[in-house]
KEMAR-819791 format. One record per residue: residue number from 1; chain; z, y, x of N, C-alpha, C in turn. Coordinates in nm, 4 decimals. Layout:
N
<nr: NUM	kette: A	n_up: Z	n_north: Y	n_east: X	ca_up: Z	ca_north: Y	ca_east: X	c_up: Z	c_north: Y	c_east: X> .
...
REM end
This chain:
81
<nr: 1	kette: A	n_up: 0.0000	n_north: -0.1188	n_east: 0.0840	ca_up: 0.0000	ca_north: 0.0000	ca_east: 0.0000	c_up: 0.0000	c_north: 0.1240	c_east: 0.0876> .
<nr: 2	kette: A	n_up: -0.0736	n_north: 0.2236	n_east: 0.0469	ca_up: -0.0809	ca_north: 0.3477	ca_east: 0.1212	c_up: 0.0400	c_north: 0.4329	c_east: 0.0860> .
<nr: 3	kette: A	n_up: 0.1020	n_north: 0.4900	n_east: 0.1847	ca_up: 0.2220	ca_north: 0.5705	ca_east: 0.1637	c_up: 0.1901	c_north: 0.6968	c_east: 0.0857> .
<nr: 4	kette: A	n_up: 0.2865	n_north: 0.7453	n_east: 0.0039	ca_up: 0.2656	ca_north: 0.8705	ca_east: -0.0683	c_up: 0.2328	c_north: 0.9829	c_east: 0.0291> .
<nr: 5	kette: A	n_up: 0.1460	n_north: 1.0714	n_east: -0.0128	ca_up: 0.1085	ca_north: 1.1832	ca_east: 0.0712	c_up: -0.0108	c_north: 1.1543	c_east: 0.1607> .
<nr: 6	kette: A	n_up: -0.0585	n_north: 1.0310	n_east: 0.1617	ca_up: -0.1727	ca_north: 0.9951	ca_east: 0.2460	c_up: -0.3042	c_north: 1.0128	c_east: 0.1733> .
<nr: 7	kette: A	n_up: -0.3008	n_north: 1.0495	n_east: 0.0475	ca_up: -0.4232	ca_north: 1.0640	ca_east: -0.0301	c_up: -0.4880	c_north: 1.1987	c_east: 0.0001> .
<nr: 8	kette: A	n_up: -0.6176	n_north: 1.1968	n_east: 0.0210	ca_up: -0.6914	ca_north: 1.3188	ca_east: 0.0495	c_up: -0.8376	c_north: 1.2968	c_east: 0.0141> .
<nr: 9	kette: A	n_up: -0.9113	n_north: 1.4024	n_east: -0.0193	ca_up: -1.0539	ca_north: 1.3838	ca_east: -0.0434	c_up: -1.1222	c_north: 1.3305	c_east: 0.0825> .
<nr: 10	kette: A	n_up: -1.2229	n_north: 1.2490	n_east: 0.0643	ca_up: -1.2945	ca_north: 1.1924	ca_east: 0.1773	c_up: -1.2666	c_north: 1.0444	c_east: 0.1910> .
<nr: 11	kette: A	n_up: -1.3373	n_north: 0.9788	n_east: 0.2803	ca_up: -1.3251	ca_north: 0.8354	ca_east: 0.2952	c_up: -1.2059	c_north: 0.7929	c_east: 0.3786> .
<nr: 12	kette: A	n_up: -1.1508	n_north: 0.8827	n_east: 0.4599	ca_up: -1.0412	ca_north: 0.8464	ca_east: 0.5477	c_up: -0.9215	c_north: 0.9348	c_east: 0.5170> .
<nr: 13	kette: A	n_up: -0.8058	n_north: 0.8731	n_east: 0.5024	ca_up: -0.6838	ca_north: 0.9473	ca_east: 0.4754	c_up: -0.6318	c_north: 1.0099	c_east: 0.6039> .
<nr: 14	kette: A	n_up: -0.5372	n_north: 1.1045	n_east: 0.5959	ca_up: -0.4824	ca_north: 1.1643	ca_east: 0.7172	c_up: -0.4218	c_north: 1.0600	c_east: 0.8111> .
<nr: 15	kette: A	n_up: -0.3703	n_north: 0.9516	n_east: 0.7561	ca_up: -0.3127	ca_north: 0.8465	ca_east: 0.8399	c_up: -0.4215	c_north: 0.7617	c_east: 0.9062> .
<nr: 16	kette: A	n_up: -0.5469	n_north: 0.7864	n_east: 0.8722	ca_up: -0.6567	ca_north: 0.7144	ca_east: 0.9355	c_up: -0.7049	c_north: 0.5924	c_east: 0.8595> .
<nr: 17	kette: A	n_up: -0.6540	n_north: 0.5696	n_east: 0.7394	ca_up: -0.6982	ca_north: 0.4554	ca_east: 0.6614	c_up: -0.8360	c_north: 0.4813	c_east: 0.6017> .
<nr: 18	kette: A	n_up: -0.9183	n_north: 0.3769	n_east: 0.5945	ca_up: -1.0462	ca_north: 0.3867	ca_east: 0.5244	c_up: -1.0667	c_north: 0.2570	c_east: 0.4480> .
<nr: 19	kette: A	n_up: -1.1454	n_north: 0.2641	n_east: 0.3420	ca_up: -1.1667	ca_north: 0.1472	ca_east: 0.2579	c_up: -1.3113	c_north: 0.1027	c_east: 0.2568> .
<nr: 20	kette: A	n_up: -1.3293	n_north: -0.0271	n_east: 0.2345	ca_up: -1.4618	ca_north: -0.0865	ca_east: 0.2233	c_up: -1.4611	c_north: -0.1856	c_east: 0.1078> .
<nr: 21	kette: A	n_up: -1.5709	n_north: -0.1892	n_east: 0.0346	ca_up: -1.5902	ca_north: -0.2874	ca_east: -0.0714	c_up: -1.7047	c_north: -0.3775	c_east: -0.0272> .
<nr: 22	kette: A	n_up: -1.6860	n_north: -0.5082	n_east: -0.0419	ca_up: -1.7889	ca_north: -0.6027	ca_east: -0.0009	c_up: -1.7960	c_north: -0.7187	c_east: -0.0979> .
<nr: 23	kette: A	n_up: -1.9032	n_north: -0.7949	n_east: -0.0887	ca_up: -1.9273	ca_north: -0.9121	ca_east: -0.1723	c_up: -1.8935	c_north: -1.0356	c_east: -0.0898> .
<nr: 24	kette: A	n_up: -1.8056	n_north: -1.1222	n_east: -0.1429	ca_up: -1.7685	ca_north: -1.2428	ca_east: -0.0680	c_up: -1.8693	c_north: -1.3552	c_east: -0.0921> .
<nr: 25	kette: A	n_up: -1.8461	n_north: -1.4690	n_east: -0.0267	ca_up: -1.9387	ca_north: -1.5818	ca_east: -0.0349	c_up: -1.9529	c_north: -1.6376	c_east: -0.1762> .
<nr: 26	kette: A	n_up: -1.8529	n_north: -1.6170	n_east: -0.2593	ca_up: -1.8540	ca_north: -1.6706	ca_east: -0.3958	c_up: -1.9088	c_north: -1.5712	c_east: -0.4977> .
<nr: 27	kette: A	n_up: -1.9501	n_north: -1.4528	n_east: -0.4505	ca_up: -2.0072	ca_north: -1.3534	ca_east: -0.5401	c_up: -1.9058	c_north: -1.2603	c_east: -0.6033> .
<nr: 28	kette: A	n_up: -1.7820	n_north: -1.2608	n_east: -0.5539	ca_up: -1.6795	ca_north: -1.1692	ca_east: -0.6046	c_up: -1.6747	c_north: -1.0445	c_east: -0.5168> .
<nr: 29	kette: A	n_up: -1.6384	n_north: -0.9323	n_east: -0.5784	ca_up: -1.6224	ca_north: -0.8068	ca_east: -0.5057	c_up: -1.4794	c_north: -0.7998	c_east: -0.4527> .
<nr: 30	kette: A	n_up: -1.4650	n_north: -0.7637	n_east: -0.3262	ca_up: -1.3345	ca_north: -0.7542	ca_east: -0.2613	c_up: -1.3271	c_north: -0.6236	c_east: -0.1828> .
<nr: 31	kette: A	n_up: -1.2055	n_north: -0.5859	n_east: -0.1436	ca_up: -1.1899	ca_north: -0.4670	ca_east: -0.0616	c_up: -1.1072	c_north: -0.4997	c_east: 0.0621> .
<nr: 32	kette: A	n_up: -1.1247	n_north: -0.4146	n_east: 0.1610	ca_up: -1.0369	ca_north: -0.4186	ca_east: 0.2772	c_up: -1.0074	c_north: -0.2740	c_east: 0.3159> .
<nr: 33	kette: A	n_up: -0.8881	n_north: -0.2520	n_east: 0.3638	ca_up: -0.8481	ca_north: -0.1203	ca_east: 0.4126	c_up: -0.8284	c_north: -0.1336	c_east: 0.5628> .
<nr: 34	kette: A	n_up: -0.8887	n_north: -0.0422	n_east: 0.6351	ca_up: -0.8819	ca_north: -0.0441	ca_east: 0.7811	c_up: -0.7961	c_north: 0.0714	c_east: 0.8318> .
<nr: 35	kette: A	n_up: -0.7242	n_north: 0.0452	n_east: 0.9396	ca_up: -0.6482	ca_north: 0.1483	ca_east: 1.0080	c_up: -0.7434	c_north: 0.2304	c_east: 1.0937> .
<nr: 36	kette: A	n_up: -0.6923	n_north: 0.3380	n_east: 1.1495	ca_up: -0.7724	ca_north: 0.4262	ca_east: 1.2331	c_up: -0.8389	c_north: 0.3507	c_east: 1.3484> .
<nr: 37	kette: A	n_up: -0.7724	n_north: 0.2479	n_east: 1.4016	ca_up: -0.8268	ca_north: 0.1717	ca_east: 1.5142	c_up: -0.9275	c_north: 0.0645	c_east: 1.4700> .
<nr: 38	kette: A	n_up: -0.9574	n_north: 0.0576	n_east: 1.3398	ca_up: -1.0543	ca_north: -0.0379	ca_east: 1.2880	c_up: -0.9953	c_north: -0.1708	c_east: 1.2436> .
<nr: 39	kette: A	n_up: -0.8670	n_north: -0.1915	n_east: 1.2710	ca_up: -0.8019	ca_north: -0.3170	ca_east: 1.2315	c_up: -0.7858	c_north: -0.3236	c_east: 1.0800> .
<nr: 40	kette: A	n_up: -0.8155	n_north: -0.4402	n_east: 1.0219	ca_up: -0.7962	ca_north: -0.4597	ca_east: 0.8779	c_up: -0.6469	c_north: -0.4747	c_east: 0.8518> .
<nr: 41	kette: A	n_up: -0.5931	n_north: -0.3878	n_east: 0.7660	ca_up: -0.4493	ca_north: -0.3915	ca_east: 0.7382	c_up: -0.4181	c_north: -0.4366	c_east: 0.5957> .
<nr: 42	kette: A	n_up: -0.5204	n_north: -0.4431	n_east: 0.5089	ca_up: -0.4981	ca_north: -0.4891	ca_east: 0.3719	c_up: -0.6295	c_north: -0.5406	c_east: 0.3149> .
<nr: 43	kette: A	n_up: -0.6187	n_north: -0.6424	n_east: 0.2295	ca_up: -0.7332	ca_north: -0.6951	ca_east: 0.1564	c_up: -0.6889	c_north: -0.7204	c_east: 0.0134> .
<nr: 44	kette: A	n_up: -0.7853	n_north: -0.7434	n_east: -0.0744	ca_up: -0.7507	ca_north: -0.7660	ca_east: -0.2139	c_up: -0.8192	c_north: -0.8876	c_east: -0.2716> .
<nr: 45	kette: A	n_up: -0.7724	n_north: -0.9248	n_east: -0.3906	ca_up: -0.8299	ca_north: -1.0388	ca_east: -0.4600	c_up: -0.9726	c_north: -1.0090	c_east: -0.5035> .
<nr: 46	kette: A	n_up: -1.0460	n_north: -1.1124	n_east: -0.5425	ca_up: -1.1837	ca_north: -1.0963	ca_east: -0.5868	c_up: -1.1923	c_north: -1.0424	c_east: -0.7286> .
<nr: 47	kette: A	n_up: -1.2905	n_north: -0.9585	n_east: -0.7531	ca_up: -1.3168	ca_north: -0.9019	ca_east: -0.8849	c_up: -1.4590	c_north: -0.9365	c_east: -0.9250> .
<nr: 48	kette: A	n_up: -1.4783	n_north: -0.9674	n_east: -1.0516	ca_up: -1.6111	ca_north: -0.9998	ca_east: -1.1015	c_up: -1.6994	c_north: -0.8759	c_east: -1.1077> .
<nr: 49	kette: A	n_up: -1.6403	n_north: -0.7620	n_east: -1.1437	ca_up: -1.7162	ca_north: -0.6378	ca_east: -1.1593	c_up: -1.6734	c_north: -0.5349	c_east: -1.0561> .
<nr: 50	kette: A	n_up: -1.7718	n_north: -0.4803	n_east: -0.9876	ca_up: -1.7459	ca_north: -0.3835	ca_east: -0.8813	c_up: -1.6732	c_north: -0.2596	c_east: -0.9336> .
<nr: 51	kette: A	n_up: -1.7057	n_north: -0.2143	n_east: -1.0537	ca_up: -1.6436	ca_north: -0.0942	ca_east: -1.1083	c_up: -1.4914	c_north: -0.1091	c_east: -1.1179> .
<nr: 52	kette: A	n_up: -1.4434	n_north: -0.2280	n_east: -1.1559	ca_up: -1.2990	ca_north: -0.2511	ca_east: -1.1648	c_up: -1.2342	c_north: -0.2390	c_east: -1.0275> .
<nr: 53	kette: A	n_up: -1.2974	n_north: -0.2952	n_east: -0.9271	ca_up: -1.2443	ca_north: -0.2896	ca_east: -0.7913	c_up: -1.2476	c_north: -0.1468	c_east: -0.7367> .
<nr: 54	kette: A	n_up: -1.3574	n_north: -0.0763	n_east: -0.7584	ca_up: -1.3679	ca_north: 0.0615	ca_east: -0.7109	c_up: -1.2576	c_north: 0.1480	c_east: -0.7690> .
<nr: 55	kette: A	n_up: -1.2236	n_north: 0.1257	n_east: -0.8960	ca_up: -1.1163	ca_north: 0.2019	ca_east: -0.9600	c_up: -0.9836	c_north: 0.1798	c_east: -0.8870> .
<nr: 56	kette: A	n_up: -0.9523	n_north: 0.0566	n_east: -0.8553	ca_up: -0.8262	ca_north: 0.0240	ca_east: -0.7876	c_up: -0.8205	c_north: 0.0851	c_east: -0.6480> .
<nr: 57	kette: A	n_up: -0.9260	n_north: 0.0655	n_east: -0.5705	ca_up: -0.9258	ca_north: 0.1152	ca_east: -0.4328	c_up: -0.9265	c_north: 0.2678	c_east: -0.4309> .
<nr: 58	kette: A	n_up: -0.9966	n_north: 0.3294	n_east: -0.5246	ca_up: -0.9964	ca_north: 0.4756	ca_east: -0.5331	c_up: -0.8562	c_north: 0.5273	c_east: -0.5606> .
<nr: 59	kette: A	n_up: -0.7814	n_north: 0.4579	n_east: -0.6439	ca_up: -0.6428	ca_north: 0.4983	ca_east: -0.6702	c_up: -0.5563	c_north: 0.4839	c_east: -0.5456> .
<nr: 60	kette: A	n_up: -0.5811	n_north: 0.3809	n_east: -0.4656	ca_up: -0.5038	ca_north: 0.3608	ca_east: -0.3429	c_up: -0.5339	c_north: 0.4667	c_east: -0.2377> .
<nr: 61	kette: A	n_up: -0.6623	n_north: 0.4941	n_east: -0.2182	ca_up: -0.7035	ca_north: 0.5843	ca_east: -0.1103	c_up: -0.7205	c_north: 0.7291	c_east: -0.1528> .
<nr: 62	kette: A	n_up: -0.7372	n_north: 0.7523	n_east: -0.2828	ca_up: -0.7610	ca_north: 0.8881	ca_east: -0.3297	c_up: -0.9087	c_north: 0.9252	c_east: -0.3302> .
<nr: 63	kette: A	n_up: -0.9951	n_north: 0.8321	n_east: -0.2919	ca_up: -1.1393	ca_north: 0.8551	ca_east: -0.2885	c_up: -1.2081	c_north: 0.7192	c_east: -0.2893> .
<nr: 64	kette: A	n_up: -1.3344	n_north: 0.7147	n_east: -0.3334	ca_up: -1.4068	ca_north: 0.5873	ca_east: -0.3361	c_up: -1.4249	c_north: 0.5328	c_east: -0.1953> .
<nr: 65	kette: A	n_up: -1.4148	n_north: 0.4015	n_east: -0.1801	ca_up: -1.4354	ca_north: 0.3409	ca_east: -0.0493	c_up: -1.5832	c_north: 0.3318	c_east: -0.0148> .
<nr: 66	kette: A	n_up: -1.6116	n_north: 0.2995	n_east: 0.1090	ca_up: -1.7495	ca_north: 0.2747	ca_east: 0.1514	c_up: -1.7979	c_north: 0.1489	c_east: 0.0801> .
<nr: 67	kette: A	n_up: -1.9141	n_north: 0.1573	n_east: 0.0186	ca_up: -1.9702	ca_north: 0.0451	ca_east: -0.0562	c_up: -2.0660	c_north: -0.0316	c_east: 0.0334> .
<nr: 68	kette: A	n_up: -2.0298	n_north: -0.1542	n_east: 0.0691	ca_up: -2.1117	ca_north: -0.2369	ca_east: 0.1564	c_up: -2.1937	c_north: -0.3392	c_east: 0.0776> .
<nr: 69	kette: A	n_up: -2.2097	n_north: -0.3176	n_east: -0.0529	ca_up: -2.2790	ca_north: -0.4122	ca_east: -0.1392	c_up: -2.4048	c_north: -0.3509	c_east: -0.1992> .
<nr: 70	kette: A	n_up: -2.4832	n_north: -0.4368	n_east: -0.2588	ca_up: -2.5962	ca_north: -0.3930	ca_east: -0.3396	c_up: -2.5397	c_north: -0.3513	c_east: -0.4759> .
<nr: 71	kette: A	n_up: -2.6168	n_north: -0.2825	n_east: -0.5600	ca_up: -2.5674	ca_north: -0.2475	ca_east: -0.6935	c_up: -2.5217	c_north: -0.3715	c_east: -0.7712> .
<nr: 72	kette: A	n_up: -2.4184	n_north: -0.3559	n_east: -0.8527	ca_up: -2.3605	ca_north: -0.4646	ca_east: -0.9313	c_up: -2.4610	c_north: -0.5090	c_east: -1.0370> .
<nr: 73	kette: A	n_up: -2.5135	n_north: -0.6313	n_east: -1.0284	ca_up: -2.6127	ca_north: -0.6770	ca_east: -1.1259	c_up: -2.5552	c_north: -0.6918	c_east: -1.2671> .
<nr: 74	kette: A	n_up: -2.4237	n_north: -0.7019	n_east: -1.2803	ca_up: -2.3610	ca_north: -0.7160	ca_east: -1.4119	c_up: -2.3233	c_north: -0.5855	c_east: -1.4764> .
<nr: 75	kette: A	n_up: -2.3400	n_north: -0.4751	n_east: -1.4034	ca_up: -2.3015	ca_north: -0.3448	ca_east: -1.4575	c_up: -2.4069	c_north: -0.2947	c_east: -1.5551> .
<nr: 76	kette: A	n_up: -2.3635	n_north: -0.2275	n_east: -1.6623	ca_up: -2.4603	ca_north: -0.1731	ca_east: -1.7575	c_up: -2.5419	c_north: -0.0615	c_east: -1.6909> .
<nr: 77	kette: A	n_up: -2.6677	n_north: -0.0527	n_east: -1.7267	ca_up: -2.7521	ca_north: 0.0524	ca_east: -1.6702	c_up: -2.7156	c_north: 0.1844	c_east: -1.7326> .
<nr: 78	kette: A	n_up: -2.7264	n_north: 0.2920	n_east: -1.6532	ca_up: -2.6984	ca_north: 0.4253	ca_east: -1.7044	c_up: -2.8296	c_north: 0.5012	c_east: -1.7173> .
<nr: 79	kette: A	n_up: -2.8379	n_north: 0.5821	n_east: -1.8207	ca_up: -2.9581	ca_north: 0.6620	ca_east: -1.8420	c_up: -2.9592	c_north: 0.7781	c_east: -1.7440> .
<nr: 80	kette: A	n_up: -3.0745	n_north: 0.8047	n_east: -1.6855	ca_up: -3.0862	ca_north: 0.9174	ca_east: -1.5940	c_up: -3.1223	c_north: 1.0409	c_east: -1.6731> .
<nr: 81	kette: A	n_up: -3.0697	n_north: 1.1548	n_east: -1.6286	ca_up: -3.0972	ca_north: 1.2819	ca_east: -1.6972	c_up: -3.2367	c_north: 1.3281	c_east: -1.6714> .
REM end
């Protein structure tokens, strides 16, 4: 868990944490949080839908993590303006 006060706009918190979302071998979306030195310090369970995972990680970091996946094939399409 990220300590209170570490949330800031941008991909990296003042403490140096950054988040990544990736697709595992089973097709589930997962996240990892890296320390400033690049070491993985936290990971999460698999999610069927990327949007659910992005919501959780955004709450932890205060900003969306780096997305290392292709678009979620199960997500509803959005109309473009």
